[in-house]
C-alpha positions as CSV (number, residue, x, y, z in Angstrom):
1,M,5.3,-6.6,24.2
2,P,5.3,-3.5,21.2
3,S,3.1,-4.6,17.9
4,V,4.4,-5.4,14.6
5,M,3.5,-1.5,13.4
6,E,5.2,0.2,16.4
7,R,8.3,-1.6,15.8
8,L,8.5,-0.8,12.2
9,V,7.9,2.7,12.9
10,N,10.6,2.8,15.8
11,S,13.1,0.7,13.6
12,D,16.8,1.9,13.6
13,R,16.7,1.8,10.0
14,N,14.5,3.6,7.2
15,L,12.4,0.5,6.1
16,V,10.6,2.7,3.2
17,R,13.7,3.5,2.2
18,D,15.2,0.1,2.2
19,A,12.3,-1.8,0.8
20,W,11.7,0.5,-2.0
21,N,15.7,0.3,-3.0
22,R,15.5,-3.4,-2.7
23,L,12.5,-4.1,-4.8
24,S,11.9,-1.4,-7.5
25,P,14.8,-2.7,-9.6
26,L,13.2,-6.0,-9.8
27,P,10.7,-7.2,-12.2
28,G,7.1,-6.2,-10.5
29,G,9.2,-4.7,-8.0
30,K,7.4,-1.4,-7.9
31,L,3.9,-3.0,-7.8
32,A,5.0,-5.4,-4.8
33,F,6.1,-2.4,-3.1
34,S,2.8,-0.5,-3.9
35,K,1.0,-3.5,-2.1
36,L,3.3,-3.5,0.5
37,V,2.3,0.1,1.2
38,G,-1.2,-0.8,0.9
39,M,-0.6,-3.6,3.4
40,M,0.7,-1.1,6.0
41,A,-2.1,1.5,5.5
42,P,-4.9,-0.5,4.3
43,Y,-7.6,2.8,3.8
44,T,-4.8,4.1,1.5
45,G,-4.3,0.6,0.0
46,S,-7.9,0.2,-1.1
47,M,-7.2,2.9,-3.9
48,H,-4.6,0.7,-5.7
49,A,-2.3,3.6,-6.3
50,R,1.0,2.5,-8.0
51,V,4.3,4.1,-6.6
52,V,6.1,4.8,-10.0
53,D,9.1,6.9,-8.4
54,L,10.6,7.5,-5.2
55,R,14.2,8.7,-4.3
56,R,15.4,11.4,-1.7
57,D,13.3,14.5,-1.7
58,H,10.7,13.0,-4.6
59,A,7.9,10.5,-4.8
60,K,5.2,9.9,-7.9
61,V,2.5,8.1,-7.8
62,E,-0.4,7.1,-10.0
63,L,-3.7,6.4,-9.0
64,P,-5.8,4.6,-11.9
65,D,-9.3,5.6,-12.7
66,R,-11.5,3.2,-11.3
67,R,-15.3,3.4,-10.3
68,R,-14.5,2.7,-6.6
69,V,-12.7,6.1,-6.4
70,R,-15.4,8.3,-8.3
71,N,-18.3,10.5,-7.3
72,H,-21.6,10.9,-8.6
73,L,-20.2,13.3,-11.1
74,T,-17.7,10.5,-12.4
75,S,-14.8,12.6,-11.5
76,V,-12.5,11.0,-8.6
77,H,-13.7,11.8,-5.6
78,A,-12.1,14.3,-3.4
79,I,-11.3,12.2,-0.6
80,A,-9.4,9.8,-2.9
81,L,-7.1,12.9,-3.9
82,A,-6.6,13.8,-0.5
83,N,-5.6,10.2,0.2
84,L,-3.4,10.2,-2.8
85,A,-1.8,13.6,-1.8
86,E,-1.1,11.9,1.7
87,M,0.2,8.8,0.3
88,T,2.7,11.0,-2.1
89,G,3.8,13.2,0.2
90,N,4.1,10.9,2.9
91,L,6.3,8.5,0.8
92,A,8.7,11.3,-0.2
93,L,9.1,12.3,3.5
94,A,9.5,8.7,4.8
95,Y,11.9,7.8,2.0
96,S,14.1,11.2,2.8
97,L,14.0,11.0,6.6
98,P,17.4,10.0,8.4
99,D,17.0,6.6,10.4
100,D,16.7,8.1,13.3
101,A,13.5,10.1,12.7
102,R,9.7,9.8,12.2
103,F,6.7,11.8,11.3
104,I,3.2,12.7,11.2
105,V,0.5,14.5,9.5
106,A,-1.0,17.4,11.5
107,G,-2.7,19.0,9.0
108,I,-3.4,19.0,5.0
109,E,-4.8,21.8,2.6
110,L,-6.1,21.1,-0.7
111,D,-7.0,23.3,-3.8
112,Y,-9.3,21.3,-6.2
113,I,-8.8,23.1,-9.6
114,K,-10.6,21.1,-12.0
115,K,-12.6,17.6,-11.9
116,A,-10.2,15.2,-12.1
117,R,-10.9,12.5,-14.6
118,G,-8.8,9.3,-15.8
119,T,-5.4,8.3,-14.3
120,I,-4.3,10.9,-11.6
121,T,-0.5,11.3,-11.2
122,A,0.4,13.1,-7.7
123,E,4.1,14.2,-7.6
124,C,6.0,15.5,-4.5
125,T,9.1,17.2,-4.5
126,L,10.7,18.9,-1.0
127,E,13.9,19.6,0.7
128,M,14.1,17.5,3.5
129,P,16.6,18.7,6.5
130,S,19.0,16.0,6.8
131,D,18.6,15.5,10.7
132,S,15.8,14.4,13.2
133,E,15.2,17.7,14.9
134,R,11.9,18.4,15.8
135,R,10.0,20.6,13.4
136,E,7.3,21.2,11.2
137,V,7.9,20.6,7.5
138,L,5.4,22.0,4.5
139,V,4.9,18.9,1.7
140,P,3.8,20.0,-1.2
141,V,1.9,17.7,-3.7
142,E,0.7,18.4,-7.2
143,M,-2.0,15.9,-9.1
144,R,-2.4,16.1,-12.8
145,D,-4.6,14.3,-15.5
146,R,-3.3,12.2,-18.1
147,K,-3.2,15.5,-20.4
148,G,-0.6,17.0,-17.8
149,E,-3.3,19.7,-16.5
150,L,-3.2,20.4,-12.6
151,V,-6.4,19.1,-11.1
152,T,-5.6,19.6,-7.4
153,R,-2.8,21.2,-5.5
154,A,-2.2,20.0,-1.8
155,T,0.0,20.9,1.4
156,L,0.4,18.4,4.0
157,R,1.8,20.3,7.3
158,T,3.7,17.5,9.0
159,L,5.7,17.3,12.5
160,V,9.1,15.5,11.9
161,G,11.1,14.6,15.0
162,P,13.4,11.8,16.6
163,K,12.0,8.5,17.1
164,K,11.3,7.1,20.8
165,K,13.9,5.6,21.9
């Protein structure tokens, strides 16, 4: 019998899109959705990032400045930024996929521009194809500090294809 996660991944619906569309208009709905994402991916959930906006080909996620995501220089740790990039890019991609598609990150490239301090906002805008044909998709993510200054630029190399039947 398949696990709950396997059933979610192989569902005949886009559950990320369904959950966001149902929860985000409700009071506290964006926070509830963010917590749901954290339950699905516990390591990512440990950052307590908040999904601010999610729609076709776009995601915006905020990472509050907290001691647990900082390094010894009191800036946001490089791996926390990598995790934020992956979360943001994956949400933009997952929301935009057709119901019969799935994906997996095959690589990630990050350029750390400057020390990341304070709340960091990650944003991803991409052009996702509307079919589930097997392909590689480059997913760009930019992360900015509260002043709007670029701190990190990331590119996720993601493999997209049809769900297993």
